[in-house]
C-alpha positions, 0 to 999 in steps of 0.5 A: 917893646917897640923903640922904631917904627919904620914905614914903607911909603907907597900903599902904605902912607899914600895911596898911591899903589893904585895910581902905580897899577893904573899907570903901568897897566896904561904904559904898558899896553901903549908899548903893546903889552897886555899888563893885568893888575895881577902882574903890578901886585907881583912887582909892588915894593920889588927893586928894579933888578927884581922888577924886570927881568920878572916881566921880561918873563912874563911879556919876553926880552922886548918889554923895555922896562926902562922906557915902560916905567919911564911913561908910568912915572911920566903919567903918574906925575901928571896925575899928582900934579892935578889932583894931589895926593891922598893920605891914608887913614890914621897916618897923622894920628899914628905918627903923633902917638910916635912922637909924643912916646918917644919913638925914633921914626923912620922911612924906608922906600924904594920910591928916590929920595927925591920923590920921597921928600917932595910926596911927604912934604906935599902932604905935611908929614915930613918933618916928622921923620928922624931918617929916610932910606930910599930906594937909590940909597941901597945896593939891593931893594926890596925884598932883599933885607938891606934897606931895613937893615940900614934903616935899623942903623940909622935909628940906632936900633937893633932890628927886633927893637924895630917894628916896620909897616908895609903894605905889600909882600915884597915889603914884608919880606925884606922886614921880616929877613931883617929881622924887624916885626913886620906889621902889615897894612893891607893896600890893594891885596890881603896876604896870601898864606905863605905870608902870614907866619912872617907877619907880627900883626895884620891890621886894616888901619894905621891907627890901629897900629897904636893898639899894638904898640899899647898892648906890648907895653901893657 
């Protein structure tokens, strides 16, 4: 039976992956690089130490990762300030169910701690969570398992007692490598064949996770 549920953030709780994709491409194009959606999908939830060489292998050593990412962050921040943040379907329902059933709830996100706090407070769900493990709190980010191992330790349960909710392949690989029950709620893409063996389940919305949890205790 699952005793804790660990949430990714962008694309999982918040409908922000589409913005990251849009503004990665815009920023790259402004700097003269023809980045396409396929390139953005390849770096979802990927920490900078992996994303930078991956993109430079595609576009060359002149791809200034830090500068282009900084511009992407600026564009995203301007969009969110103007239009706000959209929550993903079923988030409130799932969080309330986890509280009602006395499960620990954590966040494991590649986003830094400051922005994680701002975003989750803005959409009104910050107080649901028992602990947060953010990209700037670990040495190696996803797909390395460190962030999920850290989150499991923080909630006080072994990885096999924790369910990890992710929308991206790199996030799933991180959770699976840590030994968590990796559940995918796809956002920008469906799981490819090589990812399916790693999945505990794959469901269309966050509210569908409730039925998975109910099924464990049936």
